[in-house]
ROKOLKOL-969410 format. One record per residue: residue number from 1; x, z, y of N, C-alpha, C in turn; chain; residue in one letter. Coordinates in Angstrom, 1 decimal. Layout:
N
+------+--------+--------+--------+--------+--------+---------+--------+--------+--------+-------+------+
! resi !  neast !    nup ! nnorth ! caeast !   caup ! canorth !  ceast !    cup ! cnorth ! chain ! resn !
+------+--------+--------+--------+--------+--------+---------+--------+--------+--------+-------+------+
!  NUM !      X !      Z !      Y !      X !      Z !       Y !      X !      Z !      Y !     A !    A !
...
+------+--------+--------+--------+--------+--------+---------+--------+--------+--------+-------+------+
% end
This chain:
113
+------+--------+--------+--------+--------+--------+---------+--------+--------+--------+-------+------+
! resi !  neast !    nup ! nnorth ! caeast !   caup ! canorth !  ceast !    cup ! cnorth ! chain ! resn !
+------+--------+--------+--------+--------+--------+---------+--------+--------+--------+-------+------+
!    1 !   63.9 !  110.8 !  113.5 !   65.9 !  111.2 !   112.4 !   66.3 !  112.7 !  112.4 !     A !    X !
!    2 !   66.2 !  112.7 !  110.9 !   66.4 !  114.1 !   110.8 !   68.3 !  115.0 !  111.0 !     A !    X !
!    3 !   67.8 !  115.6 !  111.4 !   69.3 !  116.7 !   112.1 !   69.7 !  117.8 !  111.0 !     A !    X !
!    4 !   71.0 !  116.5 !  110.9 !   72.0 !  117.2 !   110.0 !   72.0 !  117.9 !  109.5 !     A !    X !
!    5 !   72.6 !  118.6 !  110.9 !   73.1 !  120.3 !   111.1 !   71.4 !  121.1 !  109.9 !     A !    X !
!    6 !   70.7 !  120.5 !  109.8 !   69.5 !  121.6 !   109.6 !   69.5 !  121.3 !  107.5 !     A !    X !
!    7 !   70.6 !  119.9 !  107.4 !   70.8 !  119.7 !   105.7 !   70.8 !  121.2 !  104.9 !     A !    X !
!    8 !   70.4 !  121.6 !  104.1 !   70.8 !  122.3 !   103.4 !   72.8 !  122.0 !  102.2 !     A !    X !
!    9 !   73.6 !  122.2 !  102.4 !   74.7 !  121.5 !   101.9 !   73.6 !  121.0 !  100.1 !     A !    X !
!   10 !   73.3 !  121.2 !   99.7 !   73.4 !  120.0 !    98.2 !   72.3 !  118.9 !   98.5 !     A !    X !
!   11 !   71.7 !  119.4 !  100.2 !   70.7 !  118.1 !   100.2 !   71.9 !  117.0 !  100.7 !     A !    X !
!   12 !   72.6 !  117.5 !  101.5 !   74.3 !  116.7 !   102.0 !   74.7 !  116.2 !  101.2 !     A !    X !
!   13 !   75.3 !  116.6 !  100.1 !   76.0 !  116.1 !    99.4 !   75.3 !  114.6 !   98.7 !     A !    X !
!   14 !   74.0 !  115.2 !   98.1 !   73.0 !  113.5 !    97.9 !   72.8 !  112.9 !   98.6 !     A !    X !
!   15 !   73.5 !  112.9 !  100.0 !   72.9 !  112.0 !   100.9 !   74.3 !  111.1 !  100.8 !     A !    X !
!   16 !   75.9 !  112.3 !  100.6 !   76.7 !  111.8 !   100.9 !   77.3 !  111.0 !   99.6 !     A !    X !
!   17 !   76.7 !  110.6 !   98.4 !   76.1 !  110.2 !    97.3 !   75.7 !  109.0 !   97.4 !     A !    X !
!   18 !   74.8 !  109.3 !   97.3 !   73.6 !  108.1 !    98.4 !   74.7 !  106.8 !   99.4 !     A !    X !
!   19 !   75.2 !  107.1 !  100.0 !   75.8 !  105.9 !   101.0 !   76.4 !  105.5 !   99.7 !     A !    X !
!   20 !   77.3 !  106.5 !   99.7 !   78.8 !  106.1 !    98.9 !   78.6 !  105.1 !   97.9 !     A !    X !
!   21 !   77.5 !  105.4 !   97.1 !   76.8 !  104.3 !    96.5 !   76.8 !  102.7 !   96.8 !     A !    X !
!   22 !   75.6 !  103.2 !   97.9 !   75.2 !  102.3 !    98.5 !   76.3 !  101.0 !   99.3 !     A !    X !
!   23 !   77.4 !  101.7 !  100.0 !   78.1 !  101.0 !   100.2 !   79.5 !  100.2 !   98.7 !     A !    X !
!   24 !   79.2 !  101.1 !   98.2 !   79.8 !  100.5 !    96.8 !   79.2 !   99.0 !   96.1 !     A !    X !
!   25 !   78.1 !   99.6 !   96.4 !   77.1 !   98.4 !    95.4 !   77.1 !   96.6 !   96.6 !     A !    X !
!   26 !   77.5 !   97.6 !   98.0 !   77.2 !   96.0 !    98.9 !   78.9 !   95.3 !   99.4 !     A !    X !
!   27 !   80.0 !   96.3 !   99.0 !   81.4 !   95.8 !    98.6 !   81.6 !   95.1 !   97.2 !     A !    X !
!   28 !   80.5 !   95.3 !   96.1 !   80.6 !   94.7 !    95.2 !   81.5 !   94.8 !   94.2 !     A !    X !
!   29 !   81.2 !   96.1 !   94.0 !   81.7 !   97.0 !    93.3 !   81.6 !   97.9 !   92.2 !     A !    X !
!   30 !   80.9 !   98.1 !   91.5 !   81.1 !   98.7 !    90.0 !   81.7 !  100.2 !   89.8 !     A !    X !
!   31 !   81.1 !  101.1 !   89.0 !   81.4 !  102.8 !    89.1 !   82.8 !  102.7 !   89.2 !     A !    X !
!   32 !   82.9 !  101.6 !   87.6 !   83.8 !  101.7 !    87.5 !   85.4 !  101.2 !   87.7 !     A !    X !
!   33 !   84.9 !  100.3 !   88.3 !   86.1 !   99.5 !    89.3 !   86.9 !  100.6 !   90.6 !     A !    X !
!   34 !   85.3 !  101.0 !   91.1 !   85.7 !  101.8 !    92.1 !   86.2 !  103.2 !   91.7 !     A !    X !
!   35 !   86.3 !  103.8 !   90.5 !   86.7 !  104.7 !    89.2 !   88.0 !  104.3 !   89.4 !     A !    X !
!   36 !   88.3 !  103.1 !   89.1 !   89.4 !  103.0 !    88.4 !   90.5 !  103.0 !   89.8 !     A !    X !
!   37 !   90.2 !  101.9 !   91.2 !   91.5 !  102.0 !    91.8 !   91.4 !  103.7 !   92.5 !     A !    X !
!   38 !   90.4 !  104.3 !   92.5 !   90.4 !  105.9 !    93.7 !   91.2 !  107.1 !   92.7 !     A !    X !
!   39 !   91.8 !  106.6 !   90.7 !   92.7 !  107.5 !    89.6 !   91.5 !  108.2 !   89.9 !     A !    X !
!   40 !   90.3 !  108.2 !   89.7 !   89.2 !  108.9 !    88.6 !   88.2 !  108.7 !   87.6 !     A !    X !
!   41 !   88.5 !  109.8 !   87.2 !   86.5 !  109.2 !    86.4 !   85.9 !  107.8 !   85.8 !     A !    X !
!   42 !   85.0 !  107.6 !   85.2 !   84.1 !  107.1 !    86.0 !   82.6 !  108.0 !   86.0 !     A !    X !
!   43 !   82.8 !  108.8 !   85.5 !   81.4 !  110.0 !    85.4 !   81.9 !  110.8 !   86.6 !     A !    X !
!   44 !   82.8 !  111.2 !   87.3 !   83.1 !  112.0 !    88.1 !   82.1 !  111.3 !   88.9 !     A !    X !
!   45 !   82.9 !  110.5 !   89.0 !   82.0 !  109.2 !    90.0 !   80.7 !  109.8 !   90.1 !     A !    X !
!   46 !   80.4 !  109.2 !   89.1 !   78.5 !  109.4 !    88.3 !   78.1 !  110.5 !   89.1 !     A !    X !
!   47 !   78.9 !  111.4 !   89.1 !   78.9 !  112.8 !    89.3 !   78.6 !  112.5 !   91.1 !     A !    X !
!   48 !   79.5 !  111.8 !   91.5 !   79.2 !  112.5 !    92.8 !   77.7 !  111.3 !   93.6 !     A !    X !
!   49 !   77.8 !  110.2 !   93.0 !   76.6 !  109.3 !    93.2 !   75.2 !  110.1 !   93.3 !     A !    X !
!   50 !   75.2 !  111.1 !   92.2 !   74.4 !  111.8 !    91.6 !   74.3 !  113.2 !   93.1 !     A !    X !
!   51 !   75.5 !  113.2 !   93.8 !   75.3 !  114.2 !    95.0 !   75.6 !  115.9 !   94.5 !     A !    X !
!   52 !   76.4 !  116.0 !   92.9 !   77.1 !  117.2 !    92.5 !   78.4 !  117.1 !   93.9 !     A !    X !
!   53 !   79.2 !  118.3 !   93.1 !   79.8 !  118.6 !    93.7 !   81.0 !  118.1 !   93.1 !     A !    X !
!   54 !   81.9 !  117.7 !   93.9 !   83.6 !  117.1 !    92.8 !   84.8 !  118.2 !   94.0 !     A !    X !
!   55 !   85.9 !  118.0 !   93.8 !   87.0 !  118.2 !    94.6 !   87.1 !  117.4 !   95.8 !     A !    X !
!   56 !   87.7 !  118.1 !   96.8 !   87.8 !  117.8 !    98.2 !   88.7 !  116.2 !   97.9 !     A !    X !
!   57 !   89.7 !  116.4 !   97.0 !   91.0 !  115.1 !    96.5 !   90.2 !  113.8 !   96.0 !     A !    X !
!   58 !   89.3 !  114.8 !   95.0 !   88.2 !  113.3 !    94.5 !   87.2 !  112.7 !   95.8 !     A !    X !
!   59 !   86.7 !  113.8 !   96.7 !   86.3 !  112.1 !    97.5 !   86.9 !  111.4 !   99.0 !     A !    X !
!   60 !   88.2 !  112.4 !   99.3 !   89.4 !  111.8 !   100.2 !   89.5 !  110.3 !   99.4 !     A !    X !
!   61 !   89.5 !  110.0 !   97.5 !   90.1 !  109.0 !    96.9 !   89.4 !  108.5 !   97.4 !     A !    X !
!   62 !   87.8 !  108.5 !   96.5 !   86.4 !  107.4 !    96.6 !   86.6 !  106.4 !   98.8 !     A !    X !
!   63 !   86.9 !  107.8 !   99.3 !   86.8 !  107.3 !   101.0 !   88.3 !  106.1 !  100.9 !     A !    X !
!   64 !   88.9 !  106.1 !  100.6 !   90.5 !  106.0 !   100.5 !   90.2 !  104.8 !  100.4 !     A !    X !
!   65 !   89.3 !  104.2 !   99.1 !   89.1 !  102.7 !    98.3 !   88.0 !  102.2 !   99.4 !     A !    X !
!   66 !   87.2 !  102.4 !  100.0 !   86.5 !  102.1 !   100.3 !   86.6 !  101.8 !  101.9 !     A !    X !
!   67 !   87.8 !  102.3 !  101.8 !   88.4 !  102.4 !   103.4 !   88.0 !  103.0 !  105.0 !     A !    X !
!   68 !   87.1 !  104.1 !  103.8 !   86.4 !  105.4 !   105.5 !   87.8 !  106.3 !  105.8 !     A !    X !
!   69 !   88.7 !  106.2 !  105.4 !   89.8 !  107.6 !   106.1 !   89.8 !  107.9 !  107.3 !     A !    X !
!   70 !   90.0 !  106.8 !  108.2 !   90.0 !  106.8 !   109.7 !   88.8 !  107.6 !  110.2 !     A !    X !
!   71 !   87.9 !  106.7 !  109.8 !   86.0 !  107.9 !   109.9 !   86.3 !  109.1 !  109.7 !     A !    X !
!   72 !   86.8 !  109.2 !  109.0 !   86.9 !  111.2 !   107.9 !   88.0 !  111.9 !  109.1 !     A !    X !
!   73 !   89.3 !  111.3 !  109.3 !   89.9 !  111.9 !   110.4 !   89.1 !  111.9 !  112.4 !     A !    X !
!   74 !   88.4 !  110.9 !  112.0 !   87.8 !  111.1 !   113.2 !   87.2 !  111.9 !  113.8 !     A !    X !
!   75 !   86.6 !  112.2 !  112.4 !   85.8 !  113.7 !   112.3 !   86.3 !  114.9 !  113.1 !     A !    X !
!   76 !   87.1 !  115.1 !  113.2 !   87.8 !  115.9 !   113.5 !   89.1 !  115.2 !  114.3 !     A !    X !
!   77 !   88.9 !  115.1 !  115.7 !   90.1 !  114.6 !   117.1 !   91.4 !  116.0 !  116.8 !     A !    X !
!   78 !   92.9 !  115.0 !  116.7 !   93.4 !  115.8 !   116.8 !   93.7 !  116.9 !  118.3 !     A !    X !
!   79 !   94.4 !  118.0 !  117.8 !   93.9 !  118.4 !   119.2 !   95.1 !  118.9 !  120.2 !     A !    X !
!   80 !   95.7 !  118.0 !  119.8 !   98.1 !  117.9 !   120.6 !   97.4 !  117.4 !  121.4 !     A !    X !
!   81 !   96.7 !  116.2 !  121.6 !   97.0 !  115.3 !   122.9 !   95.1 !  114.5 !  123.0 !     A !    X !
!   82 !   94.3 !  116.0 !  123.6 !   93.9 !  115.5 !   124.6 !   94.1 !  114.8 !  125.6 !     A !    X !
!   83 !   93.4 !  114.9 !  126.2 !   93.1 !  113.2 !   127.4 !   93.4 !  114.6 !  128.2 !     A !    X !
!   84 !   92.5 !  115.6 !  128.7 !   92.9 !  116.7 !   129.8 !   94.9 !  116.9 !  129.5 !     A !    X !
!   85 !   94.9 !  117.5 !  128.4 !   96.4 !  118.0 !   128.3 !   97.2 !  116.6 !  128.9 !     A !    X !
!   86 !   97.0 !  115.5 !  128.5 !   98.4 !  114.6 !   128.1 !   98.3 !  114.1 !  130.0 !     A !    X !
!   87 !   96.7 !  115.2 !  130.7 !   96.7 !  114.6 !   132.2 !   98.4 !  116.0 !  132.7 !     A !    X !
!   88 !   97.6 !  116.9 !  132.7 !   98.1 !  117.8 !   132.5 !   99.7 !  117.7 !  132.5 !     A !    X !
!   89 !  100.2 !  117.3 !  131.2 !  102.0 !  117.5 !   131.2 !  101.9 !  116.3 !  131.9 !     A !    X !
!   90 !  101.0 !  115.3 !  132.3 !  102.1 !  114.1 !   133.4 !  102.1 !  114.7 !  134.2 !     A !    X !
!   91 !  101.9 !  115.2 !  134.8 !  101.8 !  116.3 !   136.4 !  102.7 !  117.4 !  136.3 !     A !    X !
!   92 !  103.9 !  117.8 !  135.2 !  104.2 !  118.3 !   134.9 !  105.7 !  118.0 !  135.5 !     A !    X !
!   93 !  105.4 !  116.3 !  134.1 !  106.7 !  115.7 !   134.1 !  107.7 !  115.5 !  135.7 !     A !    X !
!   94 !  109.0 !  115.8 !  135.5 !  109.2 !  115.2 !   136.6 !  110.0 !  113.5 !  136.5 !     A !    X !
!   95 !  110.0 !  112.7 !  137.6 !  110.1 !  111.1 !   137.9 !  111.3 !  111.2 !  138.6 !     A !    X !
!   96 !  111.9 !  112.3 !  138.8 !  113.2 !  112.0 !   139.7 !  114.0 !  114.2 !  140.0 !     A !    X !
!   97 !  114.9 !  113.6 !  140.6 !  116.0 !  114.6 !   140.8 !  115.6 !  115.0 !  142.7 !     A !    X !
!   98 !  116.1 !  116.2 !  142.8 !  116.1 !  117.0 !   143.9 !  116.8 !  117.6 !  144.2 !     A !    X !
!   99 !  116.8 !  118.5 !  145.3 !  117.8 !  119.4 !   145.5 !  117.2 !  120.7 !  144.7 !     A !    X !
!  100 !  118.1 !  122.1 !  144.4 !  117.0 !  123.6 !   144.4 !  116.9 !  124.0 !  145.6 !     A !    X !
!  101 !  115.6 !  124.8 !  145.7 !  114.9 !  124.7 !   146.7 !  115.9 !  125.5 !  147.2 !     A !    X !
!  102 !  115.7 !  125.2 !  148.8 !  117.1 !  126.4 !   149.6 !  118.1 !  125.7 !  149.7 !     A !    X !
!  103 !  118.6 !  125.5 !  149.4 !  119.6 !  124.1 !   149.2 !  120.0 !  122.8 !  150.0 !     A !    X !
!  104 !  120.7 !  122.4 !  150.6 !  120.4 !  121.2 !   151.4 !  121.9 !  120.6 !  150.7 !     A !    X !
!  105 !  121.3 !  118.9 !  150.9 !  122.7 !  118.0 !   150.5 !  123.8 !  117.7 !  152.0 !     A !    X !
!  106 !  124.2 !  117.3 !  151.2 !  125.7 !  117.7 !   152.6 !  126.3 !  116.1 !  152.7 !     A !    X !
!  107 !  125.6 !  115.9 !  154.4 !  125.4 !  114.7 !   154.8 !  126.6 !  114.4 !  155.3 !     A !    X !
!  108 !  127.3 !  114.9 !  155.2 !  129.4 !  114.2 !   156.3 !  129.8 !  114.2 !  154.5 !     A !    X !
!  109 !  129.1 !  113.8 !  153.3 !  130.6 !  113.5 !   152.5 !  131.7 !  112.4 !  153.0 !     A !    X !
!  110 !  132.6 !  112.7 !  152.4 !  133.5 !  111.5 !   153.2 !  134.6 !  111.0 !  151.7 !     A !    X !
!  111 !  135.1 !  110.1 !  151.3 !  136.8 !  109.8 !   150.7 !  137.4 !  111.0 !  151.5 !     A !    X !
!  112 !  137.9 !  111.3 !  149.5 !  139.3 !  111.9 !   149.5 !  140.3 !  111.4 !  150.1 !     A !    X !
!  113 !  140.7 !  111.0 !  151.3 !  141.8 !  109.7 !   151.7 !  143.7 !  111.1 !  151.2 !     A !    X !
+------+--------+--------+--------+--------+--------+---------+--------+--------+--------+-------+------+
% end
């Protein structure tokens, strides 16, 4: 198996185009159908499937129709909610009130009769 990090940009674009073409065919979609649903021209889809460059918005539109947006977003995980950050945040969260340091609670409280 080839290391994907060693592929040139051009090789990677050809591979992406080939995979999209294979998936499109597996889903029984013609180029015209996929292009129409994605809101792009058929010629643009043809160029993409051949490995030519297209705009990122075009790529996203194609992935949306093929129901592949979640895997795309999974490529770059959300940095705000890592498991370690959540664990550290939970440790800092207070679950009950307590007196301030150095002060004691007056245990002889009575009603003001």
